[in-house]
C-alpha positions in Angstrom: 254.4 -105.4 -40.3 257.8 -104.0 -39.2 260.6 -105.1 -41.7 263.7 -106.5 -40.1 266.3 -106.9 -42.5 269.5 -109.3 -42.2 270.3 -109.6 -45.6 273.7 -107.4 -45.5 274.5 -104.3 -44.0 274.3 -102.8 -47.0 270.9 -102.0 -46.1 271.6 -100.1 -43.0 269.9 -96.3 -42.8 272.1 -93.2 -42.4 272.0 -92.1 -38.3 270.4 -89.0 -36.9 273.3 -87.4 -36.5 274.8 -88.1 -40.2 271.1 -86.5 -41.4 272.2 -83.8 -39.6 275.6 -83.1 -41.1 274.4 -83.8 -44.4 271.5 -81.4 -44.3 274.4 -78.7 -43.0 277.2 -79.8 -44.9 279.6 -77.3 -46.8 279.7 -77.8 -50.5 281.9 -77.1 -53.6 282.9 -78.5 -57.1 284.7 -82.1 -56.2 286.0 -82.5 -59.4 287.7 -80.0 -59.0 288.9 -80.5 -55.8 287.1 -77.6 -54.1 284.1 -79.6 -52.5 285.7 -79.2 -48.3 283.6 -81.6 -46.8 284.8 -84.1 -49.4 288.4 -82.9 -48.5 288.2 -83.2 -44.6 286.8 -86.8 -45.7 289.6 -87.5 -47.3 292.0 -86.1 -45.1 290.8 -88.2 -42.3 290.3 -91.7 -43.8 294.2 -91.2 -44.9 295.0 -89.9 -41.7 293.2 -93.0 -39.8 294.9 -95.6 -42.2 298.3 -94.0 -42.0 298.3 -93.8 -45.7 299.8 -90.3 -47.6 296.3 -89.3 -49.1 293.0 -90.7 -49.8 289.8 -90.4 -52.7 286.1 -90.5 -52.3 284.4 -92.9 -54.5 281.0 -93.7 -55.1 280.9 -97.5 -54.2 283.5 -100.2 -52.9 283.0 -101.8 -56.2 284.2 -98.4 -57.8 287.1 -98.3 -54.8 288.2 -101.7 -55.9 288.5 -101.1 -59.8 290.1 -97.7 -59.1 292.4 -99.5 -56.7 293.5 -102.3 -59.6 293.4 -100.3 -62.3 295.8 -97.3 -60.9 298.3 -100.1 -60.1 297.8 -102.5 -63.7 296.7 -102.0 -67.0 296.1 -104.1 -70.1 298.0 -107.7 -69.8 298.9 -107.3 -66.3 298.5 -110.3 -64.1 296.3 -110.2 -60.6 296.7 -112.9 -58.3 293.8 -112.8 -55.9 291.4 -115.6 -54.4 289.1 -117.4 -56.5 285.8 -116.4 -53.9 287.8 -112.9 -53.3 284.6 -110.2 -54.1 286.7 -108.7 -56.7 286.9 -111.5 -58.6 283.4 -113.1 -58.4 281.0 -110.4 -57.3 282.1 -107.0 -59.4 281.0 -107.7 -62.6 284.5 -109.0 -64.1 285.3 -105.1 -64.2 289.1 -105.4 -64.1 289.0 -107.4 -67.3 285.9 -105.9 -68.8 287.0 -102.2 -68.5 291.0 -102.5 -67.6 292.2 -105.6 -69.8 293.9 -107.0 -66.3 294.3 -111.3 -66.3 292.9 -112.2 -62.5 294.6 -115.3 -61.9 292.5 -116.8 -59.4 294.0 -118.9 -56.5 292.0 -121.4 -53.6 292.2 -120.0 -50.5 292.0 -121.4 -46.8 289.0 -121.7 -43.9 290.0 -117.6 -43.6 290.0 -116.9 -46.7 293.8 -116.6 -46.8 295.9 -117.9 -50.4 298.7 -120.4 -49.8 302.1 -118.7 -50.3 303.6 -121.6 -52.1 300.8 -121.8 -54.3 301.1 -118.1 -54.9 304.7 -118.0 -55.8 303.7 -121.0 -58.3 301.4 -118.8 -59.9 303.7 -116.4 -60.9 304.4 -116.0 -64.6 307.7 -116.3 -66.0 309.4 -113.3 -67.8 308.2 -114.8 -71.7 306.2 -113.2 -74.3 303.7 -115.7 -73.9 302.3 -114.7 -70.1 301.0 -111.9 -68.7 302.8 -109.2 -66.3 302.9 -110.2 -62.7 302.0 -107.0 -61.3 299.4 -106.9 -58.5 298.0 -109.1 -55.4 294.6 -108.6 -54.5 293.7 -109.2 -51.0 290.4 -109.3 -49.2 289.7 -108.3 -45.2 287.2 -109.2 -43.5 286.8 -112.0 -46.1 283.3 -112.1 -47.1 282.7 -115.4 -48.7 284.4 -117.3 -45.2 282.0 -116.0 -42.7 283.5 -112.9 -42.6 286.9 -114.1 -41.4 289.3 -111.0 -39.9 292.4 -112.5 -41.3 295.8 -111.9 -39.0 297.8 -109.5 -39.7 300.8 -112.0 -39.8 299.2 -113.2 -43.1 299.7 -109.8 -44.5 303.3 -109.3 -43.0 304.0 -112.8 -45.2 302.6 -111.1 -48.6 304.2 -108.3 -48.1 307.9 -110.0 -48.3 306.3 -112.6 -51.0 305.1 -109.4 -53.0 308.4 -107.4 -52.5 310.4 -110.5 -53.4 308.6 -110.7 -57.1 308.0 -106.5 -57.4 304.5 -107.2 -56.7 301.9 -103.9 -55.5 299.4 -105.1 -53.6 295.7 -103.8 -53.5 293.3 -104.6 -50.1 289.7 -104.7 -50.4 288.9 -103.5 -46.9 285.0 -103.6 -47.3 284.6 -104.3 -43.7 288.1 -103.7 -42.8 286.8 -101.9 -39.5 285.3 -105.2 -38.5 288.2 -107.1 -38.7 290.3 -104.5 -36.5 287.5 -104.4 -34.0 287.9 -108.4 -34.1 291.3 -108.8 -34.2 291.5 -105.7 -31.2 294.1 -103.9 -33.6 293.7 -100.7 -35.1 293.0 -100.5 -39.3 296.4 -99.0 -39.9 298.0 -102.0 -38.3 296.4 -104.1 -41.0 297.2 -102.1 -43.2 300.6 -101.2 -43.0 301.6 -103.9 -45.4 299.4 -102.9 -48.3 300.4 -100.3 -51.2 296.5 -99.5 -51.8 293.4 -100.1 -49.9 289.5 -99.4 -50.1 286.9 -99.5 -47.2 282.8 -99.1 -47.5 281.6 -95.8 -45.4 278.0 -97.7 -46.4 278.1 -100.7 -45.0 278.4 -101.6 -40.9 279.6 -97.9 -40.5 276.0 -96.6 -41.9 276.9 -94.2 -44.1 273.9 -93.6 -47.1 276.9 -94.0 -49.9 281.0 -94.0 -50.8 284.1 -95.6 -50.3 287.2 -94.1 -49.6 290.6 -95.4 -51.6 293.9 -94.9 -49.9 297.3 -95.2 -50.9 300.3 -92.1 -51.5 299.8 -89.3 -52.8 301.2 -90.1 -56.8 298.7 -93.5 -56.5 296.1 -91.1 -55.5 296.8 -88.6 -58.1 296.4 -91.6 -60.5 293.3 -92.9 -58.8 291.3 -89.7 -59.5 291.9 -90.0 -62.7 290.6 -93.5 -63.4 287.8 -92.4 -61.3 287.0 -89.5 -63.7 287.3 -92.2 -66.5 284.7 -94.4 -64.8 282.5 -91.7 -64.3 282.8 -91.1 -60.9 283.5 -87.6 -60.5 281.1 -86.2 -58.4 280.1 -82.6 -58.2 278.8 -81.4 -54.5 279.5 -84.3 -52.8 280.2 -83.0 -49.6 276.4 -84.1 -48.9 276.8 -87.8 -48.8 280.5 -87.0 -47.8 279.2 -85.4 -44.4 277.7 -88.9 -43.3 281.3 -90.4 -44.2 283.1 -88.4 -41.5 280.4 -89.1 -38.7 280.9 -92.5 -39.9 284.6 -93.0 -39.7 284.1 -90.7 -36.2 281.5 -92.5 -34.6 280.4 -95.9 -36.1 283.7 -97.8 -35.9 284.3 -98.8 -31.8 280.7 -100.1 -31.7 280.8 -102.7 -34.7 282.1 -105.0 -31.3 278.3 -104.5 -30.8 277.0 -106.2 -33.9 279.6 -109.0 -33.6 278.1 -110.0 -30.0 274.8 -109.8 -31.9 275.7 -112.0 -34.7 277.4 -114.6 -32.2 274.0 -114.7 -30.4 272.4 -115.3 -33.7 275.1 -118.5 -34.4 274.8 -119.5 -31.0 270.6 -119.8 -31.5 270.6 -121.1 -34.9 273.2 -124.0 -34.2 270.5 -125.3 -31.7 267.8 -125.1 -34.3 267.5 -128.8 -35.5 267.7 -129.0 -39.1 270.1 -126.4 -39.2 274.2 -126.8 -39.9 276.3 -124.1 -38.0 279.4 -123.8 -36.3 279.1 -120.8 -34.0 282.9 -120.9 -33.6 283.6 -119.8 -36.6 281.2 -116.8 -36.5 284.0 -113.7 -35.5 282.7 -110.2 -36.7 279.0 -109.9 -38.3 278.5 -112.3 -40.9 276.6 -115.6 -40.2 276.2 -118.8 -42.9 274.3 -121.4 -42.1 273.2 -124.2 -43.9 269.7 -126.6 -44.1 270.5 -130.0 -43.0 270.2 -132.4 -45.7 266.9 -134.3 -43.5 265.1 -130.6 -44.2 263.2 -131.2 -47.7 261.8 -127.4 -47.6 264.2 -125.3 -50.3 265.8 -122.4 -49.0 263.7 -120.0 -51.0 260.7 -121.4 -49.2 262.0 -121.2 -45.7 263.3 -117.3 -46.5 259.8 -117.0 -47.5 258.0 -118.3 -44.5 260.1 -116.5 -42.4 259.4 -113.2 -44.0 255.7 -113.7 -44.1 255.1 -114.7 -40.8 257.5 -112.0 -38.9 258.6 -109.7 -41.5 262.4 -110.7 -41.1 264.6 -110.7 -44.4 267.9 -113.3 -44.7 269.7 -114.1 -47.5 269.9 -117.1 -49.0 273.1 -118.9 -50.8 273.1 -121.5 -53.2 270.8 -124.5 -52.8 270.9 -125.0 -49.0 272.8 -122.2 -47.7 271.7 -118.9 -46.0 273.5 -115.5 -45.0 272.3 -113.3 -42.2 274.7 -109.9 -41.3 274.3 -108.0 -38.4 274.3 -104.2 -38.5 273.1 -101.0 -36.3 269.6 -101.3 -37.1 268.8 -104.8 -35.6 269.5 -105.5 -32.2 268.8 -109.0 -30.0 265.1 -108.6 -30.2 265.4 -108.5 -33.7 267.5 -112.0 -33.2 265.4 -114.0 -31.1 262.4 -113.0 -33.6 264.3 -114.5 -36.7 264.9 -117.6 -34.4 261.2 -118.1 -33.5 260.5 -117.8 -37.1 262.9 -120.2 -38.5 262.4 -122.8 -35.7 258.8 -122.5 -37.0 259.2 -122.6 -40.8 261.4 -125.8 -40.1 259.0 -127.5 -37.9 256.4 -127.2 -40.9 
């Protein structure tokens, strides 16, 4: 039985072009700044996003942590969404490793924070309170169906941040999904943030790695933070080569993943016992729930789907599922999943 994996776009394998590039990559010691392929990736990434400089890191979590700790230190406050990935799904690393104080705020259906609530969360200049330092954003917003947040929101947050002397870091794990969905360049989105990290290993299909971008001064400090976190890599050009292919060849095709996700969402919405609004699906993440009338648990349904077809889907809480489309799943795989969900719910 061939396994079809909808659990995440992190399960993607490198493409044939990536494997070829990795096999012939020129390498050096990146801790010394001497790996030519890493340097090429960093130069290309910075130019792509309109930033001065960039740094290759091992993961998205490391990218966010480097981005935050290079701009905030012990006792500093970071304003961010209560369901932001960097708050809820990165092991509390900003607090545990950096002593940075997260201030989580509610978000709307798009994952956007209210500007009035942001302002109300600003601590007074008083020794009893943490220092205001950073706003952390996310695009696309994973906890909200992978919603692409509009450029206007970033412009508004930029105005707010400037008013209070704050920096802005963007968790852009799926930044290029947002850009493709909005019909703009990634550089247009990130023009309003000081620093940004994006993943090579999700929809872009590279086997590992993320890139952090910002000013030269920021990247100088970020390199020090990366080293302190154990992220200094040596002949990293072998994996950076796949990252170059990722940003050169895999961005425009993300529209295909969005189209397949919409197909899946529409099909799921037509299945009795499933709750889902297909209009909420804008990128490659499809979240759906069991109706109250369904007596089976999400674990039972997911297991039944896998046992019968070899299709993997993620579960969320007591009633929810998550399916993510990517390069290695297509329209036939969607139909296979839909058939098995119907079958599982009819038992």
